[in-house]
Steps between C-alpha positions, in 0.01 A plus 500: 500500500151511358346816387242661736152625385268786596301234705804470727506869581419618856282809553707818435781310314609626163653322203574538129312288247729283306308254298179283475472134547176454303496617143124520474456690835788731402299671234229588752755632753674700240162667406447583872846678510717226653797579282850330547712754685207667679495543871227314686401523860259272700250746673251247666357164499142376561430340840553148361803612294326508156464736312783738547542879431814625318627833412628488135583815294331730750163324533352219713447173331309205655570150373471140609803346676519242229538774229762673723698173517569535124681823550875434561680768695849610608562698825 
């Protein structure tokens, strides 16, 4: 079974961040508060699906779907 990413979440779905698939992008994501073990929830998507809005550590974070795809999660 392959790992799911944040890009696979449905609106309102929650998950726990496990790891990152892109080492360079992981530094940016860590600085934005996406820490392994943190709860993350998809709040909304733009009309065409990109960007997306996430709730991480109590605040809303908007990011591209391609960036979200590098965040591996575990339900």
